[in-house]
N, C-alpha and C positions, 0 to 999 in steps of 0.2 A: 504493499499499500504505500504510496507517495506520502513522504514526510510532512508535507504542509497540510494534505487532507487528513492525516493521522492525527496531527496536532490540532487541528480544527475539530474534529471529531472529539477529542478528550477535552479541549477547551469547553465546547459546548455541553457536552454530557456531564462536566464538572458542575455547570451552572443550571443544569436542565430541572426543573420542577417536576418530579415523577407523579403523574396524575393519579395512579391508584395506590400504590405501595405508601405513598407518603401519608395516607390516611392511617395507614397502620405503623409507619415509623417516621419519625422525625428525623432519623439518621440513617437513611435508606443507602448513602454511600460510605457510611463509616465501616471501619475495618471490621471483620468477622472476629467475634469473641467466641472463645473456646465456651463449651458448656451452655447454662442458660443464664441470660441476663433478663433483668426486668426493670420497667421505668414507665412513667406516663400511661400506665394501663395497657401496655405492649410487653410480650414475653418473648424472648428470642432465644432461639435452638438453632445449634450449628449442626449439619449433617455433611461432614466432610466439605464439599465445594459448595454446598447450599447451604442457604440460612432460613429457616422457618420464623415468621413473626406472625403472633396472634394477639388480637386485641381482647382483652378480658372483658366480659360481657356478663353482668349479673343476670339477665333476663333470659340466658339460654346458651346455647354454645357459642365458644370464641370464634369468631371468622379468622382464619389463617391463610396466608400466602407464603410461596417459597421463594428466593429470589437466589440470583447468582451475577455478580459484577464482574463483567468481562474486561479483562485490563491488557494493556500493551506489555508484551512478556519482558522487554528489555527496560522499562520504566514504570511500570505498575499504574500508568497514566489510565483512567477509565476510558473505554470505547464504547460500551453498551451495557444496559442491564435488561436481564429477562426474568420474569415473574411468571409463575403459574399459580393459579387459584380456580376455585369453583364459583364463578359468579351466580348469584341467585336465580337470575334468568334463563339459565340454560342449564341442562341435565350433565353435560360433560364438562371438563376442565377447559380452560382457556389459558394461551401463553400471549403475554405481552410482552414486546420488544421496545425498548426505549433507545433509539439512536439519535445522535447528533444530527444536526444539518450538514448538508454537503453531500448528499446522495441524490440519484435521479428518482423521482417518485413514480413516473408511469410504469416501470417494470415490476414494481414491488419488491416482495422479499421471497426469498425461498428458504425451507429449513429442510434439511436431510440428516438422517442418523446414520453413522457409519457408512457414509458414501451410498445409502440406499435411494429410493426413488423419493424425490423431494416433493413437498407441498408448496404450492404458492399462495400468496395473498398480498392483498393491498396494505398501504399505510392508512391510517383512520385520520388522523391529523397532524400538522406541523405547526409549531408555534415557534418563537423566536428562541426558546430553548432548545428545541430538537423535535424529532417526530417519533411517533407511536404507531406501532402496528399490532393487531391482535389476531390471533387464530383460535378457534376452536380445536380442540385436541380430541379426534375421535378414538375410541378405545384401542384399535389397531396401532394407532402412533403412540398413544400412552404406552402401550406394551413394549414398541420398539425404544422408546426412551429409557424406560426401566430396564430394558435388557442391554441397551449399547454402551459405548464406551466414550463416544463423542458426537455432538450434533453440530452440524454447521450451519450458520447463518449468511446467506448470500446476498449481496445488494450491489447496485450498480453506481460506480463514483461519476462526478460530473463530466469527466472525459470519456464516459463509456467503458470503463474498466471494471471487471468484477472482483468485488472484494468478499473474501470470505473470513468470516469470525468464527472460532471454536469455542464450543460450550462445552464443559466438562460435564459429563454425567455421573461423576463418582459423587455417590451419595444420594442421586436422584431418587431412587427407590425407596429408601428409607424417610426423604423429604417427603416425598408424594403420599406415602402412607399415612404420613403424620398430618398431613391436610385434607385427606379424604373425607367427606362427609360421613 
């Protein structure tokens, strides 16, 4: 990935106001903590490369979401955040991807697991902080994610070049079991 685009992605993601996980977490981009942390009515658990945040709810079960911050390997600068949760309006889980500005919108995104058949989906919204794309996760894709090693999110940069961001699936199975309704 070209350095200027990577730097732009990192800077914008660092400022990005995440639309859904921030409801559960005021520190969405903070370093993952080992074990369980709590504060501001949110509990946090780490499952290897995934973090689960649950909002305490006295009236019923706590809504939970799992997330992973994808960073540049050489500098730990944030490039993307991926979140999996169970929205109340659909039966299956959904993944949300938060990426900075500097990508072509028309081609959308592609997600594949271990170089398998990709699923394609559009961006939902872009604001000055970055862009968001959501995709419902069918049971077959959830199983691929649980049994896979790496997922790849592909997007197109402004020059038309494909960018692939790797998402670790280490800890995905345990984290997804933790948030399942």
